[in-house]
N, C-alpha and C positions, 0 to 999 in steps of 0.2 A: 946671335949679336947679329949675324950673319947668316945667318935661316932668318934673321925678321930684315935684314933688307930686303932681301929678295923677296920675298912672297910683298915685300909693300912694293919695290917697284912694277912688281906686276898689276898689284893694281891702279898705282897710279901712270902707272904707262896710256895704262885702257881711261883713266882719267883727262890725264894729261898732253898724246899728240905734242903732234910738229903745228913748230908754225904754220899761220897761214899758209901760205910764199910756197911751202915745203908740200904740203898734201896735195895745195890745186894742182903743184909740177909733180905728183905718184903717184895722183886721180888720175892724170891722163895720162900720165904712161899703164899706169894699173890698172883700171877702175873695179869696187870691188862684181865682182863674180854674184854676187849671194842673193837670193830674191829681198827684194821687199820688207813682203811680214820678217825674213831672216835678219836683215838691218830691223824692223822695229824690235823684233824681240830682244836682240843686244844691246840697244839701247834701254830699252825697259827693265830689262834687269841690274843693266849702272847705276839707271835711277831709282828702281828700288830697294839700291842697293844707302847710296846713296841718306833714302831718307828712314835708312833703320837708324845708320850714325844719328845722323836727324835725331829722332826719335835715341838715339840707345838700349835700343834695341837687339843687344848683343845678340838672341838667336838670329831673328830674320837673317844680320850682318852676315854674321856667323853662316846661312845656311844656301844663300846667294858664292861663298864662296868658292873655288874649284876643287871638285873636293882632293887634288893633291897639296890645297891647302888646312882642309879641314880635316885631313892627317896629321903634315909636322904642327897644325898650333894643338887639335884635340879638345878642345872644347870654346863656345864660345866666348867667355867671360876672357881664355886667354886667349885668344884671338883680338878679340876688341880691346885690352892691355894693351899689344903692340900699335893697333892704331893708331889710342885716344894717346899716346906717348913720343912716339915715333915718325909718326906722319896727320899732322893734326891739321892742315892741307884740305887729308881728306878726311879726313875724320868729320871736322866742321872747315866746307871754301866758301869763300867768300862767292864765287859765282863757278859757274859751270859752265861751258860751252861744247856743241858738241857742234864737228865738223865735218863731218864724216869720215867711212867703210871703205881700206883702203885694200888694197889682195896682196900678199908677199908673198914670194914661195924663197925658201934655199935657207929659210931665218936661222943662220946658228946662234942659237940656245951656249949661257952656261949654266950647269946644275948646281943648283941653291943647297943643292946635299952639303 
């Protein structure tokens, strides 16, 4: 259960993001240093994984997951079951909005293991 929450949290954070105000303020302080083609590639991966969820294409959706997530879930069917049951808003979002990228430094993370 904890593993499912951590894995989905990574996905949710990439989809939901911060409020417009917080994002605008953060970007003013630390705009992304990534080149535009890299930013576009990141957005493409997120869009492609969401499209795979819409098609119920577990193999494709699992293929877009980070290597650590693929290792933890082992196969596409297990990954899709976790997303479907634990994160229906990611599996079937009503809408998706991209508000830009923000660089962060020294972000502390907690182990999901």
